[in-house]
C-alpha positions in Angstrom: 86.9 85.6 115.8 88.9 85.9 112.6 86.9 86.6 109.4 87.1 84.8 106.1 89.2 87.0 103.7 89.4 87.6 100.0 92.6 85.7 99.6 90.8 82.5 100.6 87.7 83.0 98.5 87.1 81.6 95.0 86.5 84.6 92.8 87.1 83.2 89.3 84.5 84.7 86.9 82.5 86.0 89.8 81.5 89.5 90.5 83.2 90.8 93.7 81.4 93.8 95.2 84.1 95.4 97.3 83.5 98.3 99.6 86.7 100.4 99.7 87.6 103.7 101.4 88.6 105.9 98.5 87.6 109.1 100.5 90.9 110.7 99.5 91.9 114.4 99.9 91.9 116.5 96.8 93.0 120.1 95.9 90.7 122.7 94.4 91.4 121.5 90.9 90.3 117.9 91.8 93.8 116.5 92.0 94.4 113.8 94.6 96.9 115.0 97.2 97.3 111.8 99.1 96.5 108.4 97.5 97.4 106.3 100.5 93.9 104.8 101.0 93.8 103.7 97.3 97.3 102.2 97.5 96.5 100.3 100.7 93.5 98.6 99.0 95.7 97.3 96.1 96.6 93.9 97.7 92.9 93.1 98.0 92.1 94.5 94.5 94.9 92.5 93.0 93.8 89.4 94.9 90.4 89.6 93.1 91.4 90.5 89.6 94.6 88.4 89.3 92.5 85.3 90.1 89.9 86.1 87.5 87.4 88.0 89.5 85.2 90.8 88.1 85.7 93.6 90.6 83.0 96.2 91.4 84.3 98.9 93.7 82.1 101.2 95.7 83.1 104.1 98.0 81.9 107.4 99.3 83.8 110.7 98.8 83.2 113.8 100.9 79.8 114.7 102.2 77.3 115.0 99.4 73.7 114.8 100.8 72.1 112.2 98.5 70.7 114.7 96.1 72.2 113.2 92.9 75.4 113.7 91.0 77.8 116.5 92.0 80.8 116.8 89.8 83.1 118.0 92.6 82.5 114.8 94.5 82.8 112.4 91.6 84.9 109.2 92.0 86.5 109.9 88.6 89.9 111.1 90.0 90.0 108.0 92.3 89.2 105.7 89.4 91.8 107.4 87.2 94.4 107.1 89.9 93.6 103.4 90.4 94.1 102.9 86.7 97.5 104.5 86.9 98.4 102.2 89.8 97.3 99.1 87.8 98.8 99.5 84.3 97.2 97.1 81.9 94.0 96.6 83.9 90.8 98.0 82.5 89.3 100.4 85.1 85.9 102.0 84.2 83.8 104.5 86.0 80.1 103.8 85.6 77.1 106.0 85.6 76.2 109.1 87.6 74.5 107.2 90.5 76.0 104.1 92.1 72.7 102.2 91.5 71.6 103.4 88.1 71.1 101.5 84.9 74.4 102.6 83.4 76.2 101.0 86.4 74.3 97.8 85.8 75.1 97.8 82.1 78.8 98.3 82.8 78.8 95.5 85.3 77.0 93.1 82.9 79.6 93.8 80.2 82.6 93.0 82.4 85.2 90.4 81.7 87.4 88.5 84.1 90.1 90.7 85.6 88.3 94.0 84.9 87.2 96.7 87.3 84.2 98.9 87.4 84.1 101.8 89.9 80.6 102.9 91.0 79.9 106.6 91.4 80.0 108.2 94.9 77.7 106.1 97.1 76.5 109.3 98.8 75.0 110.6 95.6 72.1 108.3 96.5 70.1 109.0 99.7 69.9 105.3 100.2 73.5 105.1 101.4 73.2 107.2 104.6 69.7 106.0 105.3 70.3 102.3 104.6 67.2 102.1 102.4 66.3 98.5 101.5 65.7 99.1 97.8 69.1 100.8 97.4 70.8 97.9 99.3 69.0 95.3 97.2 70.1 97.0 94.0 73.7 97.1 95.0 73.6 93.6 96.3 72.4 92.4 92.9 75.7 93.7 91.4 77.8 91.1 93.3 78.2 87.3 93.8 80.6 88.0 96.7 80.7 90.9 99.1 84.1 92.1 100.4 84.5 94.8 103.1 87.8 96.6 102.7 86.8 99.9 104.3 88.0 99.9 107.9 87.7 103.7 107.9 83.9 103.4 107.8 83.5 100.1 109.6 82.0 101.8 112.6 79.2 103.2 110.5 76.0 101.3 109.5 75.7 103.0 106.2 73.9 101.1 103.4 77.0 99.8 101.7 78.5 98.7 105.1 75.5 97.0 106.6 72.3 96.8 104.5 74.1 95.5 101.4 75.9 92.6 103.0 72.7 91.9 105.0 70.9 91.7 101.6 73.6 89.3 100.4 72.9 86.6 103.0 73.7 83.2 101.5 76.5 84.6 99.4 80.1 84.8 100.5 80.7 87.9 102.7 84.4 88.3 103.4 87.0 90.8 104.7 89.6 92.5 102.6 93.2 92.1 103.5 93.6 95.6 105.0 90.4 95.2 107.1 91.8 91.9 108.3 95.1 93.5 109.2 93.3 96.3 111.1 91.2 93.9 113.1 94.2 91.7 113.9 96.4 94.5 115.1 93.9 96.5 117.1 92.0 93.4 118.3 95.1 91.3 119.3 96.9 94.3 120.7 94.1 94.9 123.2 93.3 91.3 123.9 96.9 89.9 124.2 99.3 92.7 124.9 103.0 92.3 125.8 103.7 94.2 128.9 104.3 96.9 129.9 101.3 98.1 127.8 101.1 101.9 127.3 98.3 103.9 125.8 98.9 107.4 124.5 95.8 109.6 124.1 95.5 113.1 122.9 93.3 115.4 120.8 91.0 118.2 121.5 88.1 116.8 123.6 88.1 114.4 126.6 84.5 113.7 125.7 85.7 111.9 122.5 87.9 109.6 124.5 85.9 108.8 127.6 84.9 105.4 126.3 88.4 104.5 125.3 89.8 105.6 128.7 87.2 103.6 130.6 88.1 100.5 128.5 91.9 101.0 128.6 92.0 101.6 132.4 91.4 97.9 132.9 93.8 96.8 130.3 96.9 99.0 130.2 99.7 99.6 132.6 100.1 103.3 131.9 98.0 106.0 130.1 99.7 109.1 128.9 97.3 112.0 128.2 98.3 115.1 126.2 96.5 117.4 123.8 93.8 119.8 124.8 91.8 117.0 126.4 94.4 117.0 129.2 93.3 120.5 130.4 89.8 119.2 131.3 91.5 116.6 133.5 93.9 119.1 135.0 91.0 121.5 135.7 89.3 118.6 137.5 92.3 118.3 139.7 92.1 122.0 140.6 94.9 123.3 138.4 94.7 126.7 136.8 94.5 126.2 133.0 94.4 129.9 131.7 92.4 130.2 128.5 93.1 126.5 127.5 90.3 124.5 126.0 88.3 122.9 128.8 85.0 121.0 128.6 83.4 122.3 131.7 80.4 120.0 131.3 82.8 117.0 131.5 84.6 117.9 134.8 82.6 115.2 136.7 83.6 112.6 134.1 87.2 113.8 134.4 87.1 113.4 138.2 85.6 109.9 137.8 88.4 108.9 135.4 91.1 110.3 137.8 89.5 108.4 140.7 89.3 105.2 138.7 92.9 105.4 137.8 93.9 106.0 141.4 92.1 102.9 142.5 93.0 100.6 139.5 96.0 99.0 137.9 96.7 101.7 135.3 98.9 104.7 136.0 97.5 107.9 134.6 100.2 110.5 133.6 99.1 114.0 132.9 101.2 117.0 131.7 103.4 118.6 134.4 104.4 121.5 132.2 103.2 123.1 129.0 104.2 125.2 126.0 101.6 128.0 125.8 100.6 130.7 123.3 98.4 133.7 123.4 96.5 132.3 120.5 96.5 129.3 118.2 98.2 131.0 115.2 101.7 131.2 113.7 103.9 133.8 115.3 101.9 134.0 118.5 104.0 134.8 121.6 104.9 131.6 123.5 106.1 130.6 127.0 106.9 127.5 128.9 105.3 127.0 132.3 107.4 125.9 135.3 104.6 123.5 136.5 101.2 122.2 135.7 99.4 125.5 136.2 98.8 128.0 133.4 98.4 131.8 134.0 95.4 133.7 132.8 95.7 134.9 129.2 97.8 131.9 128.1 96.6 128.9 126.3 98.2 125.4 126.6 99.0 124.2 123.1 101.6 121.5 123.7 103.2 119.4 126.4 106.3 120.9 127.9 109.9 119.6 128.1 109.5 117.8 131.5 106.3 116.1 130.3 108.0 115.0 127.1 110.8 113.5 129.1 108.3 111.6 131.3 106.2 110.4 128.4 109.3 109.3 126.4 110.6 107.3 129.4 107.3 105.4 129.7 107.2 104.7 126.0 110.8 103.5 126.0 109.9 100.8 128.6 106.8 99.6 126.8 106.4 96.4 124.9 103.0 97.3 123.5 101.9 100.9 122.6 98.7 102.3 121.2 98.4 105.9 120.2 95.3 107.9 119.4 95.5 111.7 119.2 98.3 114.3 119.0 100.0 115.9 122.1 99.4 119.4 120.9 98.5 121.6 118.0 101.1 119.8 115.9 100.1 121.6 112.6 101.4 124.9 114.0 105.0 125.3 115.1 106.4 125.3 117.7 103.5 123.3 119.1 104.5 120.2 117.2 107.4 119.2 119.5 105.4 117.0 121.9 103.8 115.0 119.1 107.2 114.6 117.4 108.9 113.4 120.6 106.2 110.8 121.2 106.3 109.6 117.6 110.1 109.3 117.6 110.0 107.5 121.0 107.4 105.0 119.6 109.4 104.4 116.5 112.5 103.7 118.6 110.6 101.4 120.8 109.3 99.5 117.8 112.8 99.1 116.5 113.7 97.6 119.9 110.9 95.0 119.6 107.7 96.7 120.8 104.4 96.4 119.1 103.1 99.9 118.1 99.7 100.8 116.7 98.9 104.4 115.6 95.1 104.9 115.7 94.4 106.8 112.5 93.1 110.3 112.2 95.3 113.2 113.3 97.9 110.8 114.7 98.3 109.0 111.4 98.5 112.4 109.6 101.2 113.5 112.0 103.5 110.4 111.5 102.9 110.6 107.7 104.0 114.3 107.8 107.1 113.4 109.8 108.0 110.5 107.4 107.8 108.0 110.3 104.8 105.9 109.2 106.9 103.0 108.1 108.6 102.9 111.6 105.5 101.6 113.4 104.0 98.1 113.5 100.7 99.4 112.2 99.2 102.8 111.2 95.5 102.5 111.1 93.4 104.0 108.2 90.4 104.8 110.5 90.4 107.4 113.2 86.8 106.9 114.4 86.9 103.1 113.8 90.1 102.6 115.7 88.8 104.7 118.5 85.7 102.5 118.7 88.0 99.4 118.9 89.9 101.1 121.8 86.5 101.5 123.4 86.0 97.8 123.2 82.9 98.0 121.0 82.3 95.6 118.1 81.3 96.6 114.5 77.9 95.6 113.2 79.3 95.7 109.7 82.1 93.2 110.6 79.7 90.9 112.5 77.9 90.2 109.2 81.1 88.8 107.6 81.7 85.0 107.4 83.9 83.6 110.1 87.3 82.3 109.0 
């Protein structure tokens, strides 16, 4: 069911406690190297402050362990970047702990249209543990709760679950980006235009078993690349050389293959490979003639015949979801398969297909290729989008008011 969103909520002179995902990458000097997550939250942020709301932003950054302030994980660079993106808007960073007295004083002193950014939520042990006293303290900072953090929607951290739970009786709404993520991923799975094609890749088949099980009953074709394909190929009896194989998942792989054979979905696995001696620049490479890989060689990308087969399936699709690269795309020449899939999806989108890229490495790949704007939707959450592909609901979203 659609959720109430921030655009349709009265925020004038009210404190809006918004959970955002400002977990942005930084270099060793603390400079933000990719501000996409901050920029994507701007429509919700503007919706609150331009209508007179007093906006309190909270986010985690990195993996501090709840032992107090650590300068290298401070939200200061994110707060400064937000101020640069919102010229003329007062953006303040408060305190050294998201729930300390300095944060409360800064919030109490706010005026309409201003923003206070709380320090890193994970500086406080209450965030990961969901401690009631921490949740109650943060809940006291807001008159309205807004979830704009799809990237962490699959987690039940304090700010995602315990805080809105503690704000029962107050408006609890979705941000515009979260609403868009839920609409695209939810509607795509529930009401796809056909043919419906899923493209799955990445390192481990164990990470995608839930998604494959759910998609087998929904899609027309599943294309599998990346290292996860070698576990499936090994389950079929193919030689896979020194490729990454999860031997403890062979039985799962056999079950998946049998389910596909007896169901509606066609499962396409690589029929050739680009191999290397090691995953490193300059390694010797070879293309296999078929699906088998000789000893001493490691499969690191789908081969030319597989690319041709995958592109043909994508070209016919009216709905496409993609989660996981086709090979070790960060290291050339093992980026070719991922690039061909991305370009085929972009072309299919131009021709009228709905295309959803499921965050994580897939999103990073299309960003690196300059193709992100060519898809219907590029998700901001790898783990969250994968959970949606698995057909599992989010507890954090379930707490939000229905629209």
